[in-house]
Residue, then its C-alpha position, 0 to 999 in steps of 0.5 A: x390374454x384376458x378372459x371371463x370365467x364363470x364358476x359354479x357356486x361350490x368352486x367359487x367359494x373354494x377359490x375364495x377360501x383358497x385365496x384367503x388361506x394362501x394370501x394370494x389373489x384368486x387371479x393368481x391361483x387360477x393362472x397357476x392352476x391353468x399353467x400346471x394343468x397345461x404342464x407349463x407352470x412350476x411351483x416351488x417347494x414352499x408353494x406346494x407346502x402351503x397348498x397342502x396345508x403343511x405350512x401357513x401362507x405368509x401374511x401379506x405385508x402391512x406397514x405399521x406405525x411405530x409404537x414408541x417414538x424416540x427423541x433425538x439422541x435417545x436410543x432404545x437402550x435408554x428405554x430400559x432405564x425409564x420408570x414409565x415402562 
């Protein structure tokens, strides 16, 4: 079900901050809050620890480019013997 929700300025800013801090979307946080309010949602121990500030939320996955490119037949052990490292 889709719905529109109008939040006050304070709640909107708190939701944005919570989304940034948790690494979750605002929509996901709202769905979770509604489920918990209605008694139909469950949260894991990890989610509760993140919500309470006990642990940091996991960083979103970021695919990165390798910093070192190896030639064919070269292994990372060969890098230990190079003078330019």
